[in-house]
C-alpha angles and dihedrals in degrees: 000000000000112000111228098138118051127180128197119199112213124195107164141019092240093055092047093064094069103017095058094052091047088050092046090051090056093047092050091049094048098035088236130158108247123215122189115210120197113180116193120196109213121229121238116199117222134193132195118252119181093328095317133094121241130176115248103179146031122275111275142185112232121231094250090052090050090051092049089051091054090049093049091049092049092049090051094050092047092051097051099038111121092000124142097244138069119251144176135192123221120193120184109246119222108268142103097295112108120239088241090058094046094049094046093047095049095049097043095097095045121113089210132008123212124205136165128248112254109255112248092239132037097012114145120241089236092058090055092046094051093045090056093047089049090059096039104047109017093087086216131109108259123208112201113203120207117254107280096006110170124220109283145147113262133182104061091108118026132184115200121196105222131211130143094257136116088243095054093044093051088047090052092054095044087050092055090052091056093044118113118236108285093008121167113242125191122193116206125198117190117198146039129293132030101277106143095356092114089055091047088057089054091050090051092051091050090051089050090057089058089056100257125141105235128201123188114215127189128193128180117234108263139172088284116088123242097261093053092048092050089052095045091051093045088056089048089051096044089234117181092198135026123203124198143161112255130222116326154224106276131047091245094049092046092049089060103030090036090058093048089049092055092046088056095046091050105040112024118118094192134054113287118201112206130194126188 
């Protein structure tokens, strides 16, 4: 995968102040076209009528939301002004379309989507919900940057969380595409038995053919959940990026991997590449 179309999902003015410069830095490094995408969930007022809720007005955008949108647009234009890449900014107009639909449609053509980690305090529910839907339903690799992440080169030391699943395999390939020349790549398997380990050997050989130094790491399942183990090993390896499959097919798989995904979304202090 060559990154020539980069999208950045924007959810608040505060986030935009650090996320857009980070996205602009990546666009400059890769020569990619950068698209800023600002979904805006319209508010629908309700009133109670005999114990039920009924809409009494048309959808509208509150003034604070309009002001935030202006601030995000200004931050985007300031970050891309005079840079050596093309860009465009897409703000959802007021209408019947949902914020989720607008977001997914406008990142569909991107080689990679950037988004910011929800802040630990003060994040709106819609922010968390849209972030999860972006990972689940966009069909694109999504790189989540930690809250406040400064512009920086990533992909020189990558940890890949391995399981014998479509999600993990896709994440591994996307991670290789983001790897810098000669990058070190570690592939971590958590659990007992040999399920999927032969495939991991093939993946390591494929990385080696691209000139990457590959290390295979195994950890037994413990009282720690998968997400915590991934973060711990990433710190031990000195990784600057973590890649993992996100959510899953079945309820049982989603219960385990979904929990790990949310742990990484909430606690990671390094960029995490998710693939669904």
